[in-house]
Every structure is written in C-alpha cells, then in structure tokens.
NUDO-427900 format. One record per residue (C-alpha): residue in three letters; x, y, z. Coordinates in steps of 0.1 Angstrom, whole numbers, padded with zeros to 4 digits. Example, Ala and Ser with C-alpha at 12.3 -4.5 7.8 and 13.67 -1.06 7.14 Angstrom:
2
[rec ALA, [0123, -0045, 0078]]
[rec SER, [0137, -0011, 0071]]
END
This chain:
347
[rec MET, [0000, 0000, 0000]]
[rec ALA, [0014, 0034, -0009]]
[rec ASN, [0023, 0060, 0017]]
[rec ILE, [0006, 0094, 0019]]
[rec PRO, [0028, 0118, -0001]]
[rec GLU, [0049, 0141, 0021]]
[rec ASP, [0036, 0172, 0004]]
[rec ILE, [-0001, 0168, 0015]]
[rec PRO, [-0007, 0204, 0025]]
[rec LYS, [-0017, 0220, 0058]]
[rec LEU, [-0029, 0256, 0057]]
[rec PRO, [-0007, 0280, 0076]]
[rec VAL, [-0021, 0291, 0109]]
[rec SER, [-0025, 0326, 0096]]
[rec ILE, [-0048, 0316, 0067]]
[rec VAL, [-0082, 0320, 0083]]
[rec ARG, [-0114, 0336, 0071]]
[rec ASP, [-0106, 0370, 0086]]
[rec THR, [-0070, 0374, 0076]]
[rec PRO, [-0060, 0410, 0069]]
[rec ASP, [-0045, 0424, 0037]]
[rec GLN, [-0010, 0422, 0054]]
[rec THR, [-0013, 0384, 0051]]
[rec ARG, [-0022, 0386, 0014]]
[rec ARG, [0008, 0408, 0008]]
[rec LEU, [0032, 0385, 0027]]
[rec LEU, [0019, 0355, 0009]]
[rec GLU, [0025, 0372, -0025]]
[rec GLU, [0060, 0381, -0015]]
[rec GLN, [0067, 0346, -0004]]
[rec LEU, [0054, 0333, -0037]]
[rec GLN, [0075, 0357, -0057]]
[rec MET, [0106, 0349, -0037]]
[rec VAL, [0105, 0311, -0041]]
[rec SER, [0093, 0312, -0077]]
[rec LYS, [0126, 0328, -0087]]
[rec ASP, [0146, 0298, -0075]]
[rec ASN, [0143, 0269, -0099]]
[rec GLY, [0156, 0245, -0073]]
[rec LYS, [0126, 0251, -0050]]
[rec GLU, [0097, 0237, -0070]]
[rec LYS, [0081, 0221, -0039]]
[rec GLU, [0083, 0254, -0019]]
[rec ALA, [0069, 0273, -0049]]
[rec ALA, [0040, 0249, -0052]]
[rec LEU, [0032, 0253, -0015]]
[rec ALA, [0035, 0291, -0017]]
[rec LEU, [0011, 0290, -0047]]
[rec TYR, [-0013, 0267, -0028]]
[rec ASN, [-0013, 0290, 0002]]
[rec ARG, [-0020, 0321, -0019]]
[rec LEU, [-0049, 0304, -0037]]
[rec ALA, [-0063, 0291, -0004]]
[rec TRP, [-0062, 0327, 0010]]
[rec VAL, [-0082, 0338, -0020]]
[rec LEU, [-0108, 0311, -0014]]
[rec LEU, [-0111, 0314, 0024]]
[rec SER, [-0107, 0351, 0031]]
[rec LYS, [-0139, 0370, 0039]]
[rec SER, [-0153, 0389, 0010]]
[rec ALA, [-0188, 0399, -0002]]
[rec ASP, [-0177, 0396, -0038]]
[rec PRO, [-0184, 0361, -0052]]
[rec ALA, [-0165, 0370, -0084]]
[rec ARG, [-0134, 0355, -0069]]
[rec TYR, [-0151, 0321, -0070]]
[rec ARG, [-0156, 0324, -0108]]
[rec SER, [-0120, 0336, -0112]]
[rec CYS, [-0107, 0306, -0092]]
[rec PHE, [-0130, 0282, -0112]]
[rec HIS, [-0115, 0294, -0144]]
[rec PHE, [-0079, 0294, -0130]]
[rec PHE, [-0082, 0259, -0117]]
[rec ASP, [-0097, 0246, -0149]]
[rec HIS, [-0075, 0263, -0175]]
[rec ASN, [-0043, 0278, -0160]]
[rec SER, [-0011, 0256, -0163]]
[rec LEU, [0002, 0271, -0131]]
[rec PHE, [-0025, 0251, -0112]]
[rec GLN, [-0010, 0219, -0126]]
[rec ARG, [0022, 0226, -0107]]
[rec LEU, [0005, 0218, -0075]]
[rec SER, [0005, 0183, -0062]]
[rec ALA, [-0025, 0162, -0069]]
[rec THR, [-0036, 0163, -0033]]
[rec GLN, [-0033, 0201, -0032]]
[rec GLN, [-0054, 0204, -0063]]
[rec ALA, [-0080, 0180, -0048]]
[rec VAL, [-0083, 0201, -0016]]
[rec LEU, [-0087, 0233, -0035]]
[rec TRP, [-0113, 0218, -0059]]
[rec PHE, [-0133, 0206, -0028]]
[rec GLU, [-0131, 0239, -0010]]
[rec LEU, [-0142, 0258, -0041]]
[rec GLY, [-0171, 0233, -0045]]
[rec GLN, [-0182, 0240, -0009]]
[rec LEU, [-0181, 0278, -0014]]
[rec LEU, [-0199, 0277, -0047]]
[rec THR, [-0227, 0257, -0030]]
[rec LYS, [-0230, 0277, 0002]]
[rec ASN, [-0223, 0312, -0009]]
[rec GLY, [-0226, 0313, -0047]]
[rec LYS, [-0255, 0288, -0051]]
[rec GLN, [-0238, 0278, -0084]]
[rec TYR, [-0246, 0241, -0082]]
[rec THR, [-0235, 0230, -0117]]
[rec GLU, [-0201, 0245, -0112]]
[rec ALA, [-0199, 0230, -0077]]
[rec ARG, [-0206, 0195, -0091]]
[rec HIS, [-0178, 0200, -0116]]
[rec CYS, [-0155, 0209, -0087]]
[rec TYR, [-0164, 0177, -0069]]
[rec SER, [-0160, 0157, -0101]]
[rec LYS, [-0125, 0170, -0106]]
[rec ALA, [-0116, 0162, -0070]]
[rec ARG, [-0129, 0127, -0073]]
[rec GLU, [-0110, 0123, -0106]]
[rec ILE, [-0077, 0134, -0090]]
[rec ILE, [-0082, 0113, -0059]]
[rec ALA, [-0090, 0082, -0079]]
[rec HIS, [-0057, 0084, -0098]]
[rec GLU, [-0034, 0095, -0070]]
[rec GLU, [-0012, 0070, -0051]]
[rec LEU, [-0028, 0073, -0016]]
[rec THR, [-0035, 0050, 0013]]
[rec GLU, [-0071, 0036, 0013]]
[rec THR, [-0077, 0054, 0047]]
[rec TYR, [-0069, 0088, 0032]]
[rec ARG, [-0088, 0081, 0000]]
[rec THR, [-0119, 0068, 0019]]
[rec GLY, [-0120, 0099, 0041]]
[rec LYS, [-0119, 0122, 0010]]
[rec TRP, [-0146, 0102, -0007]]
[rec ALA, [-0168, 0106, 0023]]
[rec ALA, [-0162, 0144, 0024]]
[rec LEU, [-0172, 0146, -0013]]
[rec ASP, [-0203, 0126, -0006]]
[rec ASN, [-0212, 0151, 0021]]
[rec GLY, [-0205, 0180, -0003]]
[rec GLU, [-0228, 0166, -0030]]
[rec ALA, [-0254, 0159, -0004]]
[rec LEU, [-0255, 0196, 0004]]
[rec ILE, [-0262, 0204, -0032]]
[rec GLU, [-0290, 0179, -0034]]
[rec MET, [-0305, 0193, -0002]]
[rec GLN, [-0303, 0229, -0016]]
[rec GLU, [-0321, 0217, -0047]]
[rec GLY, [-0348, 0200, -0026]]
[rec ASN, [-0338, 0164, -0034]]
[rec VAL, [-0338, 0153, 0002]]
[rec GLU, [-0340, 0116, -0004]]
[rec ARG, [-0310, 0117, -0027]]
[rec ALA, [-0292, 0138, -0001]]
[rec ILE, [-0299, 0113, 0027]]
[rec MET, [-0286, 0085, 0004]]
[rec LEU, [-0253, 0103, -0002]]
[rec GLU, [-0249, 0110, 0036]]
[rec GLN, [-0256, 0073, 0043]]
[rec GLN, [-0231, 0064, 0017]]
[rec ALA, [-0205, 0087, 0034]]
[rec GLY, [-0214, 0069, 0067]]
[rec GLN, [-0207, 0035, 0052]]
[rec ARG, [-0173, 0047, 0039]]
[rec ILE, [-0164, 0062, 0074]]
[rec ARG, [-0171, 0028, 0090]]
[rec GLN, [-0143, 0014, 0069]]
[rec LEU, [-0118, 0037, 0085]]
[rec SER, [-0095, 0025, 0113]]
[rec ASP, [-0107, 0034, 0148]]
[rec GLY, [-0094, 0068, 0160]]
[rec PRO, [-0105, 0103, 0168]]
[rec ASP, [-0110, 0113, 0131]]
[rec LYS, [-0134, 0084, 0126]]
[rec ARG, [-0155, 0092, 0157]]
[rec VAL, [-0158, 0129, 0147]]
[rec PHE, [-0167, 0119, 0111]]
[rec GLN, [-0193, 0095, 0124]]
[rec ILE, [-0210, 0120, 0146]]
[rec GLN, [-0210, 0147, 0119]]
[rec THR, [-0225, 0124, 0094]]
[rec LEU, [-0252, 0112, 0117]]
[rec LEU, [-0261, 0148, 0125]]
[rec ASN, [-0263, 0156, 0088]]
[rec ILE, [-0285, 0126, 0082]]
[rec ALA, [-0308, 0134, 0111]]
[rec GLY, [-0311, 0170, 0099]]
[rec LEU, [-0322, 0158, 0065]]
[rec GLN, [-0346, 0133, 0080]]
[rec LEU, [-0362, 0160, 0100]]
[rec ARG, [-0365, 0181, 0069]]
[rec ALA, [-0383, 0152, 0051]]
[rec GLY, [-0407, 0146, 0081]]
[rec LEU, [-0391, 0112, 0088]]
[rec TYR, [-0393, 0117, 0126]]
[rec ALA, [-0390, 0081, 0137]]
[rec GLU, [-0359, 0076, 0116]]
[rec ALA, [-0344, 0109, 0128]]
[rec GLY, [-0350, 0098, 0165]]
[rec LYS, [-0330, 0066, 0159]]
[rec THR, [-0302, 0085, 0141]]
[rec LEU, [-0299, 0110, 0169]]
[rec LEU, [-0299, 0082, 0195]]
[rec ALA, [-0270, 0066, 0176]]
[rec ALA, [-0251, 0100, 0175]]
[rec GLU, [-0257, 0106, 0212]]
[rec LYS, [-0242, 0072, 0221]]
[rec LEU, [-0209, 0083, 0204]]
[rec CYS, [-0208, 0116, 0224]]
[rec VAL, [-0189, 0103, 0254]]
[rec ASP, [-0155, 0109, 0269]]
[rec ALA, [-0134, 0131, 0246]]
[rec TYR, [-0163, 0137, 0223]]
[rec VAL, [-0188, 0150, 0249]]
[rec ASP, [-0186, 0185, 0234]]
[rec TRP, [-0206, 0171, 0204]]
[rec LEU, [-0235, 0163, 0227]]
[rec GLY, [-0249, 0199, 0225]]
[rec HIS, [-0253, 0196, 0187]]
[rec VAL, [-0272, 0163, 0192]]
[rec LEU, [-0295, 0177, 0219]]
[rec GLN, [-0303, 0208, 0197]]
[rec LEU, [-0315, 0186, 0169]]
[rec LYS, [-0335, 0165, 0194]]
[rec MET, [-0352, 0198, 0205]]
[rec VAL, [-0362, 0204, 0169]]
[rec LEU, [-0376, 0168, 0167]]
[rec HIS, [-0397, 0173, 0198]]
[rec GLN, [-0408, 0208, 0186]]
[rec GLN, [-0420, 0194, 0153]]
[rec LEU, [-0438, 0166, 0171]]
[rec GLY, [-0455, 0191, 0195]]
[rec GLU, [-0439, 0175, 0226]]
[rec GLN, [-0434, 0206, 0247]]
[rec GLU, [-0424, 0190, 0279]]
[rec GLN, [-0396, 0170, 0263]]
[rec GLU, [-0383, 0200, 0244]]
[rec TYR, [-0383, 0221, 0276]]
[rec GLU, [-0363, 0195, 0295]]
[rec LEU, [-0338, 0193, 0267]]
[rec LEU, [-0335, 0231, 0267]]
[rec ILE, [-0327, 0231, 0304]]
[rec GLN, [-0301, 0204, 0299]]
[rec LEU, [-0285, 0224, 0271]]
[rec LEU, [-0284, 0257, 0291]]
[rec ARG, [-0268, 0239, 0320]]
[rec MET, [-0240, 0224, 0298]]
[rec LYS, [-0207, 0243, 0303]]
[rec THR, [-0195, 0232, 0269]]
[rec ASN, [-0225, 0244, 0250]]
[rec THR, [-0226, 0277, 0231]]
[rec ILE, [-0258, 0296, 0231]]
[rec HIS, [-0260, 0307, 0195]]
[rec SER, [-0287, 0331, 0182]]
[rec LYS, [-0310, 0303, 0170]]
[rec LEU, [-0310, 0286, 0204]]
[rec LEU, [-0314, 0319, 0222]]
[rec GLY, [-0344, 0327, 0200]]
[rec ARG, [-0361, 0294, 0207]]
[rec ALA, [-0354, 0296, 0244]]
[rec VAL, [-0371, 0330, 0245]]
[rec GLU, [-0400, 0316, 0226]]
[rec ILE, [-0404, 0287, 0250]]
[rec ALA, [-0402, 0311, 0280]]
[rec GLY, [-0428, 0333, 0265]]
[rec ALA, [-0451, 0304, 0259]]
[rec LEU, [-0447, 0293, 0296]]
[rec ILE, [-0456, 0328, 0308]]
[rec THR, [-0487, 0327, 0287]]
[rec GLN, [-0496, 0294, 0303]]
[rec GLY, [-0491, 0309, 0338]]
[rec LEU, [-0459, 0289, 0344]]
[rec GLU, [-0438, 0319, 0355]]
[rec GLU, [-0414, 0298, 0377]]
[rec ARG, [-0405, 0275, 0347]]
[rec ALA, [-0400, 0306, 0325]]
[rec SER, [-0378, 0322, 0352]]
[rec ARG, [-0357, 0290, 0352]]
[rec VAL, [-0350, 0294, 0315]]
[rec TYR, [-0342, 0332, 0318]]
[rec ARG, [-0318, 0326, 0348]]
[rec LEU, [-0299, 0300, 0329]]
[rec LEU, [-0298, 0322, 0298]]
[rec MET, [-0284, 0351, 0319]]
[rec MET, [-0255, 0330, 0332]]
[rec GLY, [-0248, 0313, 0299]]
[rec LEU, [-0247, 0341, 0275]]
[rec PRO, [-0213, 0357, 0267]]
[rec VAL, [-0204, 0392, 0277]]
[rec ALA, [-0209, 0404, 0241]]
[rec SER, [-0246, 0397, 0246]]
[rec LEU, [-0249, 0422, 0274]]
[rec PRO, [-0279, 0440, 0259]]
[rec GLN, [-0298, 0408, 0258]]
[rec ILE, [-0288, 0400, 0294]]
[rec ARG, [-0301, 0433, 0305]]
[rec LEU, [-0335, 0427, 0288]]
[rec ILE, [-0337, 0392, 0305]]
[rec ARG, [-0329, 0408, 0339]]
[rec GLU, [-0358, 0433, 0333]]
[rec THR, [-0381, 0405, 0323]]
[rec LEU, [-0373, 0385, 0355]]
[rec GLY, [-0380, 0416, 0376]]
[rec ARG, [-0414, 0420, 0360]]
[rec LEU, [-0423, 0383, 0366]]
[rec GLY, [-0421, 0387, 0403]]
[rec THR, [-0403, 0354, 0408]]
[rec VAL, [-0369, 0369, 0419]]
[rec THR, [-0360, 0372, 0456]]
[rec PRO, [-0342, 0404, 0468]]
[rec LEU, [-0310, 0383, 0472]]
[rec ASP, [-0313, 0369, 0436]]
[rec ALA, [-0319, 0404, 0423]]
[rec TYR, [-0288, 0418, 0440]]
[rec THR, [-0267, 0389, 0427]]
[rec GLN, [-0280, 0394, 0392]]
[rec ASP, [-0273, 0431, 0393]]
[rec GLN, [-0238, 0425, 0406]]
[rec TYR, [-0232, 0400, 0377]]
[rec ILE, [-0243, 0426, 0351]]
[rec ASP, [-0220, 0452, 0367]]
[rec LYS, [-0191, 0427, 0364]]
[rec LEU, [-0199, 0421, 0327]]
[rec GLU, [-0201, 0458, 0320]]
[rec SER, [-0167, 0463, 0335]]
[rec GLN, [-0152, 0434, 0314]]
[rec LEU, [-0168, 0448, 0283]]
[rec GLU, [-0154, 0483, 0289]]
[rec GLY, [-0119, 0468, 0295]]
[rec TRP, [-0121, 0448, 0262]]
[rec GLU, [-0132, 0479, 0243]]
[rec GLN, [-0102, 0499, 0257]]
[rec LEU, [-0078, 0470, 0247]]
[rec LYS, [-0094, 0469, 0212]]
[rec CYS, [-0088, 0506, 0207]]
[rec TRP, [-0052, 0503, 0219]]
[rec ASN, [-0046, 0473, 0195]]
[rec GLU, [-0060, 0492, 0166]]
[rec ARG, [-0036, 0520, 0172]]
[rec ARG, [-0006, 0497, 0171]]
[rec LYS, [0012, 0492, 0139]]
[rec SER, [0026, 0458, 0135]]
[rec GLY, [0030, 0432, 0108]]
[rec TRP, [0016, 0397, 0107]]
[rec ALA, [0039, 0366, 0107]]
[rec ILE, [0032, 0337, 0085]]
[rec HIS, [0034, 0304, 0103]]
[rec SER, [0037, 0271, 0085]]
END
C-alpha cells in the first residue's frame, strides 16, 4: 500500500477567514521569492497553494473570486504545478463555497467531479482516500438538499457513513461518524421522517462520550427540533434546560431565539417559575458580548415577580461585572487598533 505523499498540505495558521491584507501581501512576497529559485519547485508549489487558499477562504462579499478561481483551476497551467492532493483540496473547498455562498450548483458539481478524478488516480492510502470520498459525498449531499432532493441527499450521507465505518478506529473516525449522523438526522427532520431521525440522533448521542462530549450539545439541539415538530413541549423544555446547563454548549442566536419563545409560551400558560428558570440559565450562559440581551432578560425577570431580593442583588452584581469586562475589552481593542505591527506567516 502506498504511503501518503509528504507534500499533502496543511494551511498556515494565519490563513483563516478574517486574515487581513497584510497576510495577502506577505503570501504574495513569499510566492514571488520562491518562484525565482528553480531549485525550489516544492516550496513554490506550497506558496502558490497558500496564496490560492487565501483567495478562497478570506472574507469577501464579492463572489466573483469564485468564478475567477474556477477558471484558473480549470485552465491555467500554473495550477497543474500543485501536487494532486493540493489540487483536490482546492477543488473541494471551491465546490463548498460555490454551493453555500454562490449557489452555483452546476459549477460545484464540476469541482467535486474534478476532486474525485484526482483522488482516484493518486497513489494514496485507502484510509486517506476513503476519508476524502466521504467528504465529497457530504458536499454533493448539500447540493441535493439545496435543490430540494432530500431523499438523494440522505442516500449520499448514508453512503458517506458507510465509507467512514471502513476507517480504522481513531479520533477522526469518531468525529466523522458524529458529523455524518447529525447531517442525516437534519435531512430526515426536513423530510418529516421523525422516527428515523430519532433513531439516528440516538446513535449519535451514544458516540458523544469521553473526549467527544462536546458534540452532545449539537445532538440535543436537533432533538429539540424533533420534539418541537412533534409538538412535545415537555420533552423540548427538559432538553433546553439540559443544554443551558452544559458548560461546553454555546448559546447561539437560534438557540437563544427558541429559548425566549419557550419562556414566552410558559408565561402565557401561567408557568412563570418555569419561564424564570429558562431566563436565569440564559443570563448566566450568554457571553459578555450579549450584554444588551442579558439586561433585557434581567428586566423581564424583575417583572415576573419570581426573583427574591437576594437573587436580584446577585444578578445586578453579575451585570456590573460584565459591563466592567466589556469596557476593558473595548479599551484594549482601541489600543490594539492604534498599534502598527506586521503579521507573521506560520507554516
């Protein structure tokens, strides 16, 4: 069995979605420097790969760069200087972006087709190849879902799950399994296949133990959706309380919105104590950046009449502490913005 080529790329730490223009400039300088040395073909290929990856992954409201990359990958001979694995990764990333941001599904399918073609002909271990096949199945499933072909999307996700089961046991396999089960459950909920979604989520929940417990929040949130769609208010409420108590769970805007809806419904039903329980957990779980929402929750708790004087004092002290933290962060942010420093590229 062949070994994985040494030049399978890893993106530099600095190439993230909010990299500044300094990073782009330094990547261009790096590319120009190594391209002048004929003895550094491998370094030049990696520099080109990094530059193209920056173009794909950097934040931008202009989708024209996707069309430019599509044409460059398909027609420019420079792209052929990259290793096959580098080409496959870029084709896959472009396919993801064309699907999620550009909604250009024909072009995205072409990207995945090119990636499959490259992977099929490259000397790779079966483990590496299987993981990439599964990722491509997932990418194409997203296209099918966007086009409303839910049954086809579920089939592709299940196919990805079958591929993942062939991988050797390890952390990557467990994460891939959980992700795929979550994808399948989401699609089953979309298709109204509630019994199947419940079984899929149960299987995912069983995998969220030990080092993978952080994934449990994602599973419970989909279980909330399941109970919401089935009209099972009590079960959804208990799951919400469990989620809000979890230290590893992040209260994102969608969960916050649903929690407020549930609390409002409880107040309408005359269950103020249960609503207060939701609001108190929200107060303590939201990040300092959500201070305006925390203040509103505190005001709502005051109007409900379920807060003791000691609780009210504690909550007010907590808000004062958050306000002090936020003020300190704003001062630090202003200070950093005034500093003039370059960005280092880390490989």
